[in-house]
N, CA, C and O of each residue as an XYZ file, in Angstrom:
332
protein
N       7.886    -23.951     37.042
C       8.744    -23.715     35.937
C       7.753    -23.446     34.707
O       6.871    -24.258     34.424
N       7.939    -22.322     34.031
C       7.054    -21.999     32.856
C       7.637    -22.639     31.543
O       8.737    -22.283     31.121
N       6.943    -23.509     30.961
C       7.393    -24.066     29.714
C       6.557    -23.651     28.493
O       6.590    -24.282     27.436
N       5.787    -22.528     28.700
C       4.908    -22.022     27.596
C       5.749    -21.574     26.455
O       6.944    -21.303     26.572
N       5.066    -21.508     25.331
C       5.741    -21.006     24.084
C       5.894    -19.478     24.245
O       4.914    -18.779     24.502
N       7.071    -18.992     24.100
C       7.275    -17.514     24.230
C       7.484    -16.929     22.900
O       7.780    -15.736     22.832
N       7.358    -17.673     21.777
C       7.462    -17.043     20.449
C       6.331    -16.128     20.139
O       5.193    -16.465     20.468
N       6.543    -15.018     19.544
C       5.511    -14.077     19.279
C       5.048    -14.332     17.844
O       5.850    -14.537     16.932
N       3.686    -14.311     17.675
C       3.160    -14.372     16.331
C       3.467    -13.095     15.551
O       3.494    -12.016     16.143
N       3.689    -13.182     14.295
C       3.962    -11.955     13.533
C       2.745    -10.976     13.542
O       1.586    -11.392     13.518
N       3.071     -9.668     13.577
C       2.042     -8.658     13.490
C       2.210     -8.051     12.102
O       3.259     -8.195     11.473
N       1.178     -7.380     11.637
C       1.240     -6.727     10.376
C       2.439     -5.717     10.300
O       3.070     -5.585      9.251
N       2.728     -5.030     11.396
C       3.877     -4.093     11.377
C       5.119     -4.821     11.088
O       6.072     -4.173     10.656
N       5.231     -6.097     11.274
C       6.458     -6.803     11.020
C       6.735     -6.932      9.507
O       7.844     -7.269      9.092
N       5.715     -6.658      8.711
C       5.915     -6.721      7.252
C       6.000     -5.395      6.533
O       5.813     -5.319      5.318
N       6.287     -4.338      7.301
C       6.555     -3.043      6.686
C       7.598     -3.082      5.685
O       8.676     -3.640      5.887
N       7.272     -2.464      4.550
C       8.325     -2.287      3.464
C       7.859     -1.015      2.670
O       6.712     -0.876      2.247
N       8.821     -0.146      2.521
C       8.556      1.112      1.785
C       9.069      0.999      0.326
O      10.258      0.790      0.086
N       8.180      1.138     -0.588
C       8.543      1.282     -1.903
C       8.223      2.668     -2.385
O       9.075      3.354     -2.949
N       6.957      3.096     -2.157
C       6.494      4.473     -2.406
C       5.841      5.030     -1.142
O       5.783      6.250     -0.985
N       5.362      4.210     -0.262
C       4.658      4.705      0.912
C       5.531      5.388      1.893
O       6.752      5.417      1.736
N       4.923      5.949      2.922
C       5.783      6.772      3.919
C       6.166      5.898      5.103
O       7.269      6.040      5.631
N       5.280      4.988      5.540
C       5.639      4.340      6.793
C       5.557      2.845      6.661
O       5.189      2.168      7.621
N       5.901      2.274      5.449
C       5.906      0.817      5.277
C       4.557      0.210      4.836
O       4.402     -1.011      4.800
N       3.611      1.059      4.510
C       2.310      0.513      4.146
C       2.418     -0.425      2.952
O       1.610     -1.349      2.855
N       3.344     -0.248      2.060
C       3.518     -1.136      0.916
C       3.583     -2.570      1.273
O       2.879     -3.405      0.704
N       4.452     -2.870      2.243
C       4.552     -4.259      2.693
C       3.373     -4.747      3.502
O       3.064     -5.936      3.424
N       2.702     -3.933      4.262
C       1.582     -4.322      4.966
C       0.390     -4.642      4.074
O      -0.314     -5.634      4.264
N       0.195     -3.783      3.112
C      -0.775     -4.057      2.089
C      -0.565     -5.377      1.331
O      -1.492     -6.156      1.114
N       0.759     -5.596      0.923
C       1.052     -6.805      0.251
C       0.791     -8.054      1.087
O       0.335     -9.070      0.563
N       1.083     -7.978      2.398
C       0.891     -9.059      3.285
C      -0.714     -9.353      3.438
O      -1.156    -10.501      3.416
N      -1.472     -8.284      3.584
C      -2.857     -8.423      3.742
C      -3.409     -9.208      2.529
O      -4.085    -10.220      2.714
N      -3.145     -8.777      1.364
C      -3.669     -9.492      0.168
C      -3.082    -10.884      0.020
O      -3.757    -11.774     -0.498
N      -1.894    -11.097      0.439
C      -1.349    -12.453      0.481
C      -2.202    -13.344      1.379
O      -2.417    -14.514      1.065
N      -2.678    -12.809      2.468
C      -3.506    -13.608      3.382
C      -4.955    -13.817      2.854
O      -5.470    -14.935      2.820
N      -5.570    -12.715      2.454
C      -6.942    -12.763      2.138
C      -7.297    -12.987      0.658
O      -8.443    -13.244      0.286
N      -6.237    -12.872     -0.162
C      -6.382    -13.006     -1.627
C      -7.120    -11.806     -2.263
O      -7.490    -10.865     -1.561
N      -7.334    -11.845     -3.621
C      -7.972    -10.860     -4.382
C      -8.975    -11.385     -5.363
O      -8.779    -12.454     -5.940
N      -9.996    -10.693     -5.555
C     -10.999    -11.093     -6.556
C     -10.932    -10.069     -7.707
O     -10.896    -10.466     -8.872
N     -10.916     -8.803     -7.408
C     -10.731     -7.838     -8.463
C      -9.597     -6.824     -7.968
O      -9.627     -6.319     -6.846
N      -8.717     -6.604     -8.792
C      -7.565     -5.842     -8.442
C      -7.798     -4.338     -8.775
O      -7.246     -3.830     -9.751
N      -8.598     -3.653     -7.978
C      -8.858     -2.208     -8.147
C      -8.628     -1.579     -6.796
O      -9.029     -2.088     -5.750
N      -7.919     -0.372     -6.878
C      -7.644      0.347     -5.640
C      -7.948      1.842     -5.790
O      -8.036      2.368     -6.900
N      -8.100      2.487     -4.676
C      -8.385      3.936     -4.718
C      -7.396      4.651     -3.767
O      -7.162      4.234     -2.632
N      -6.864      5.690     -4.273
C      -5.897      6.509     -3.466
C      -6.544      7.890     -3.246
O      -6.805      8.610     -4.210
N      -6.799      8.256     -1.989
C      -7.294      9.589     -1.633
C      -6.114     10.431     -1.218
O      -5.328      9.991     -0.379
N      -5.949     11.618     -1.762
C      -4.797     12.444     -1.521
C      -3.693     11.900     -2.315
O      -2.623     11.646     -1.761
N      -3.867     11.697     -3.593
C      -2.870     10.947     -4.442
C      -1.663     11.778     -4.745
O      -0.712     11.199     -5.271
N      -1.570     13.046     -4.488
C      -0.372     13.849     -4.783
C      -0.022     13.732     -6.276
O      -0.780     14.242     -7.101
N       1.073     13.095     -6.657
C       1.377     12.896     -8.062
C       1.164     11.549     -8.545
O       1.412     11.245     -9.712
N       0.682     10.669     -7.630
C       0.415      9.242     -7.968
C       1.545      8.320     -7.432
O       1.369      7.106     -7.335
N       2.662      8.903     -7.101
C       3.813      8.034     -6.576
C       4.305      8.570     -5.242
O       4.544      7.765     -4.342
N       4.480      9.938     -5.043
C       4.985     10.388     -3.793
C       4.155     10.021     -2.603
O       3.000     10.437     -2.515
N       4.721      9.218     -1.633
C       4.087      8.715     -0.421
C       2.780      8.003     -0.757
O       1.808      8.100     -0.008
N       2.755      7.264     -1.919
C       1.604      6.557     -2.299
C       1.417      5.228     -1.679
O       2.382      4.469     -1.583
N       0.228      4.889     -1.247
C      -0.063      3.537     -0.709
C      -0.510      2.578     -1.755
O      -0.736      1.406     -1.457
N      -0.652      3.045     -3.018
C      -1.196      2.195     -4.062
C      -0.276      1.972     -5.259
O      -0.458      1.036     -6.038
N       0.737      2.871     -5.390
C       1.616      2.804     -6.559
C       2.289      1.422     -6.757
O       2.461      0.930     -7.873
N       2.653      0.838     -5.607
C       3.308     -0.517     -5.669
C       2.389     -1.549     -6.245
O       2.861     -2.496     -6.874
N       1.057     -1.412     -6.055
C       0.072     -2.367     -6.542
C       0.069     -2.314     -8.068
O      -0.077     -3.374     -8.675
N       0.219     -1.162     -8.744
C       0.178     -1.041    -10.123
C       1.157     -1.966    -10.846
O       0.883     -2.451    -11.943
N       2.274     -2.192    -10.221
C       3.315     -3.062    -10.798
C       2.876     -4.562    -10.794
O       3.544     -5.415    -11.378
N       1.763     -4.841    -10.134
C       1.180     -6.176    -10.000
C      -0.128     -6.238    -10.726
O      -1.016     -6.995    -10.332
N      -0.279     -5.456    -11.788
C      -1.426     -5.447    -12.596
C      -2.722     -5.015    -11.974
O      -3.791     -5.469    -12.381
N      -2.646     -4.129    -10.978
C      -3.852     -3.556    -10.338
C      -4.182     -2.304    -11.186
O      -3.315     -1.744    -11.858
N      -5.477     -1.884    -11.130
C      -6.020     -0.657    -11.736
C      -6.342      0.266    -10.531
O      -6.664     -0.201     -9.439
N      -6.245      1.556    -10.767
C      -6.401      2.452     -9.682
C      -7.195      3.711    -10.060
O      -7.232      4.124    -11.219
N      -7.811      4.290     -9.063
C      -8.422      5.674     -9.201
C      -7.637      6.553     -8.236
O      -7.478      6.241     -7.056
N      -7.168      7.627     -8.764
C      -6.444      8.620     -7.949
C      -7.287      9.873     -7.698
O      -7.777     10.499     -8.637
N      -7.446     10.222     -6.446
C      -8.210     11.392     -6.078
C      -7.282     12.388     -5.430
O      -6.594     12.076     -4.458
N      -7.266     13.598     -5.977
C      -6.332     14.682     -5.481
C      -7.105     15.963     -5.597
O      -7.594     16.303     -6.675
N      -7.227     16.700     -4.474
C      -7.979     17.983     -4.458
C      -7.175     19.201     -4.922
O      -7.752     20.178     -5.399
N      -5.886     19.149     -4.788
C      -5.023     20.290     -5.177
C      -4.710     20.190     -6.706
O      -4.080     19.249     -7.189
N      -5.188     21.208     -7.403
C      -5.078     21.118     -8.867
C      -3.651     20.909     -9.420
O      -3.455     20.176    -10.389
N      -2.648     21.576     -8.779
C      -1.329     21.390     -9.381
C      -0.782     19.918     -9.174
O      -0.039     19.376     -9.992
N      -1.184     19.369     -8.095
C      -0.875     17.924     -7.827
C      -1.667     16.973     -8.750
O      -1.167     15.981     -9.281
N      -2.924     17.360     -8.888
C      -3.816     16.532     -9.732
C      -3.299     16.509    -11.159
O      -3.301     15.451    -11.788
N      -2.865     17.623    -11.682
C      -2.296     17.617    -13.039
C      -1.054     16.777    -13.164
O      -0.751     16.255    -14.237
N      -0.345     16.648    -12.088
C       0.892     15.808    -12.158
C       0.529     14.334    -12.310
O       1.314     13.571    -12.873
N      -0.653     13.905    -11.819
C      -1.051     12.563    -11.967
C      -1.294     12.193    -13.392
O      -1.130     11.031    -13.766
N      -1.674     13.129    -14.188
C      -1.955     12.938    -15.639
C      -0.707     12.736    -16.452
O      -0.740     12.191    -17.556
N       0.496     13.222    -15.841
C       1.761     13.235    -16.615
C       2.594     11.998    -16.243
O       3.686     11.809    -16.779
N       2.102     11.183    -15.358
C       2.926      9.927    -14.991
C       2.794      8.832    -16.028
O       3.391      7.765    -15.879
């Protein structure tokens, strides 16, 4: 008879939550920093689009993070300035 614990430990994917991100990265990032903590709240977004669309960092800004947005396409880059 197997009496071992069959409960599964939570995985990062269990914490998916979409605010601005595409595949739930907002919740995963939130959980990672809940576990490891933060010392300086600075983030970088490569392929920033307009700063919000499918962003992995926009949700952090509401928590007093600072960010650097990098976008190669000029029309999208200019939209970052208007947010």
